[in-house]
C-alpha positions as CSV (number, residue, x, y, z in Angstrom):
1,M,0.0,-0.1,0.0
2,I,1.4,3.4,-1.0
3,S,1.7,5.8,2.2
4,E,1.3,9.5,2.3
5,P,4.4,11.4,1.9
6,E,4.2,12.7,5.5
7,L,4.0,9.1,6.9
8,E,7.1,8.2,5.0
9,G,9.0,11.2,6.4
10,G,9.4,12.9,2.9
11,A,8.8,16.5,2.0
12,P,5.4,17.8,2.3
13,F,3.1,17.7,-0.9
14,V,2.9,20.9,-2.9
15,T,-0.5,21.7,-4.1
16,A,-1.1,22.9,-7.8
17,E,-1.2,26.7,-8.4
18,V,-4.5,28.3,-7.9
19,L,-6.0,29.5,-11.1
20,T,-7.2,32.7,-9.8
21,E,-3.9,33.9,-8.7
22,E,-2.1,36.5,-10.9
23,R,0.9,35.1,-12.9
24,P,3.9,37.2,-13.0
25,P,3.9,39.2,-16.3
26,R,5.9,37.5,-19.1
27,P,8.9,39.5,-20.7
28,P,7.9,41.3,-24.0
29,R,8.5,39.1,-27.2
30,G,11.0,40.5,-29.7
31,R,10.0,41.0,-33.3
32,R,10.2,37.7,-35.4
33,P,13.3,37.9,-37.5
34,W,11.4,36.3,-40.4
35,L,8.9,39.3,-40.6
36,W,11.7,41.6,-41.2
37,A,13.2,39.2,-43.9
38,F,9.7,39.0,-45.6
39,G,9.4,42.8,-45.6
40,G,12.7,43.1,-47.1
41,A,12.1,40.6,-49.8
42,V,8.9,42.4,-50.6
43,L,10.5,45.8,-50.8
44,A,13.4,44.3,-52.9
45,S,10.8,42.7,-55.3
46,A,8.9,46.1,-55.7
47,V,12.0,48.0,-56.4
48,W,13.2,45.3,-58.9
49,G,10.0,45.4,-60.7
50,A,9.8,49.2,-60.9
51,G,13.1,49.0,-62.4
52,L,12.3,46.3,-65.0
53,Y,9.2,48.3,-65.9
54,A,11.2,51.4,-66.4
55,Y,13.8,49.6,-68.5
56,G,11.0,48.0,-70.6
57,A,9.3,51.4,-71.1
58,G,12.7,52.8,-72.1
59,Q,13.1,50.0,-74.6
60,R,9.5,50.5,-76.2
61,D,10.2,54.3,-76.4
62,E,13.2,53.6,-78.7
63,G,11.0,52.0,-81.3
64,V,11.9,49.5,-84.0
65,E,14.7,50.1,-86.3
66,L,13.3,51.0,-89.6
67,G,16.5,50.6,-91.6
68,G,16.2,54.0,-93.2
69,Y,12.6,53.4,-94.5
70,R,10.1,56.2,-93.7
71,P,6.4,56.9,-94.5
72,V,5.8,58.1,-98.2
73,E,2.4,59.5,-99.3
74,E,3.3,60.3,-103.0
75,L,4.3,56.9,-103.7
76,C,4.1,57.0,-107.4
77,E,6.7,59.8,-107.3
78,R,9.3,57.4,-105.9
79,A,8.3,54.5,-108.2
80,G,10.0,55.1,-111.7
81,L,8.9,51.8,-113.0
82,E,11.3,52.3,-116.0
83,G,11.6,48.6,-116.7
84,L,7.8,48.4,-117.1
85,S,7.8,51.3,-119.5
86,V,10.3,49.5,-121.7
87,V,7.9,46.5,-122.0
88,L,4.3,48.0,-121.8
89,G,4.8,51.4,-123.4
90,K,5.0,54.9,-122.3
91,R,4.1,55.7,-118.7
92,G,0.8,57.6,-118.6
93,T,-1.7,58.7,-115.8
94,A,-1.2,57.9,-112.1
95,G,-3.6,57.8,-109.3
96,I,-3.1,57.9,-105.5
97,G,-4.6,55.5,-103.1
98,P,-5.5,56.0,-99.4
99,F,-2.7,57.1,-97.2
100,L,-2.4,55.6,-93.6
101,D,0.3,56.9,-91.1
102,E,-0.3,55.6,-87.5
103,P,2.2,54.7,-84.7
104,V,2.2,51.1,-85.6
105,L,2.5,51.4,-89.4
106,S,2.1,53.4,-92.4
107,E,0.8,52.4,-95.8
108,S,0.4,54.1,-99.2
109,S,-0.5,53.0,-102.8
110,C,-0.8,54.3,-106.2
111,F,-1.9,53.2,-109.8
112,V,-0.2,53.9,-113.1
113,S,-1.1,53.2,-116.8
114,F,1.1,52.2,-119.6
115,G,0.4,52.6,-123.2
116,E,-2.6,54.2,-124.9
117,G,-6.0,53.4,-126.2
118,D,-6.8,49.7,-126.5
119,R,-3.2,48.9,-125.7
120,E,-3.2,50.5,-122.2
121,Q,-2.0,48.4,-119.5
122,G,-2.1,49.0,-115.7
123,A,0.3,48.6,-112.6
124,S,-0.4,49.1,-108.9
125,V,2.2,49.7,-106.2
126,T,1.7,49.3,-102.4
127,Y,4.1,50.1,-99.8
128,T,3.7,49.1,-96.0
129,L,6.0,50.1,-93.4
130,H,5.6,48.1,-90.0
131,K,6.7,50.3,-87.1
132,K,6.2,47.9,-84.3
133,A,5.6,44.2,-85.3
134,D,8.0,42.0,-87.3
135,P,6.3,41.5,-90.7
136,E,8.7,38.5,-91.4
137,V,6.7,36.3,-89.1
138,E,3.6,36.3,-91.4
139,F,5.2,37.2,-94.8
140,A,5.5,33.8,-96.2
141,A,2.2,32.8,-95.1
142,R,0.4,35.8,-96.6
143,A,2.2,35.4,-99.9
144,K,1.0,31.7,-100.1
145,Y,-2.5,32.8,-99.2
146,S,-2.4,35.3,-102.2
147,D,-1.1,32.6,-104.7
148,L,2.5,33.9,-104.7
149,F,4.4,30.8,-104.8
150,E,7.6,31.4,-106.8
151,P,10.5,32.7,-104.7
152,I,12.7,35.3,-106.2
153,A,16.2,35.6,-105.1
154,G,18.3,38.8,-104.7
155,V,15.4,41.1,-103.9
156,G,15.1,42.3,-100.1
157,E,15.1,39.5,-97.6
158,Q,12.3,37.5,-99.1
159,A,10.4,37.8,-102.4
160,F,7.6,36.0,-103.9
161,F,5.9,36.2,-107.4
162,G,2.6,35.1,-108.5
163,D,2.6,34.4,-112.5
164,R,-0.7,35.0,-114.3
165,G,1.0,34.3,-117.6
166,E,-0.1,36.7,-120.5
167,D,-2.3,38.5,-118.1
168,G,0.5,39.8,-115.7
169,G,1.7,39.0,-112.3
170,T,2.4,40.1,-108.7
171,L,5.7,40.5,-107.0
172,R,5.9,41.2,-103.2
173,V,8.9,41.9,-101.3
174,L,10.0,41.9,-97.7
175,D,13.0,44.1,-96.7
176,G,13.4,44.7,-92.9
177,Q,10.3,46.4,-91.7
178,A,9.0,47.3,-95.2
179,V,6.7,45.3,-97.6
180,V,6.4,46.4,-101.1
181,Q,4.2,44.9,-103.8
182,I,3.9,45.6,-107.6
183,E,1.2,44.2,-109.6
184,V,0.6,44.4,-113.3
185,H,-2.6,43.5,-115.1
186,R,-4.5,44.1,-118.3
187,N,-6.9,47.0,-118.3
188,Y,-10.4,46.9,-119.8
189,Y,-11.9,49.6,-122.0
190,E,-15.2,50.4,-123.6
191,D,-15.4,49.7,-127.3
192,E,-17.5,51.2,-130.0
193,D,-20.6,49.1,-129.1
194,G,-20.3,50.1,-125.4
195,E,-19.1,46.7,-124.3
196,M,-16.3,46.2,-122.0
197,A,-13.2,44.7,-123.9
198,E,-9.8,43.5,-122.6
199,A,-6.9,45.7,-123.9
200,V,-4.6,44.2,-126.4
201,G,-0.9,44.4,-126.0
202,P,2.3,42.6,-125.6
203,D,2.3,39.1,-123.8
204,L,2.9,39.7,-120.2
205,S,4.6,36.4,-119.7
206,G,8.2,37.0,-118.2
207,I,7.0,40.3,-116.8
208,D,8.7,39.2,-113.4
209,V,12.2,40.4,-114.9
210,P,11.3,44.2,-115.4
211,M,9.1,44.0,-112.2
212,T,12.2,42.9,-110.2
213,Q,14.3,45.6,-111.6
214,D,11.7,48.3,-110.7
215,L,11.1,46.9,-107.3
216,L,14.9,47.1,-106.5
217,A,15.0,50.7,-107.7
218,L,11.9,51.5,-105.6
219,L,13.4,50.0,-102.3
220,A,16.4,52.4,-102.9
221,A,14.2,55.3,-103.6
222,L,12.0,54.7,-100.5
223,K,15.2,55.3,-98.2
224,K,16.0,58.6,-99.6
């Protein structure tokens, strides 16, 4: 049988602390080190993010390198088209298409006639300058969509030609941020009976040769 401590001569039994008694105040806790570390990390992240944003904004402000190309409204004044004049006849009237000049791109176009009367042929020129996006990403796909399948070497970075045989053709060229296109086609005129008739004239097969010469000259003129 277990005896009471007093009976065994041991120390008197100490009772548990009374809950109603006030306990001595605890010493104040120090700030947790991880809170300081977390706050420092957040501040560093914010400063780094602000610096990165400022750097990115600075990069955007610089814009894209246009390689000397600039917007041109009077496109036919730059396009001599002397090679086409040799094949199609004397250059005649010219018309100006809509002119677009925005921060992201500019575009201009014009129309030119060659020859006279029922031998009159037509050509159109389009010039698009991409000021922000890279046109190379979609250039080949758009050429294929327009039935321009024949690659032409030695003109810009990429060039494709669409041959329509005796009815003409289309040549589109990518050079840096610029995309230039020349299209040659037969004109129609009203005959003596008031009917629309197709203009006669030289066979336009092989027209890609003078078109290539004229487009090379135009690329150089657009940088002046």
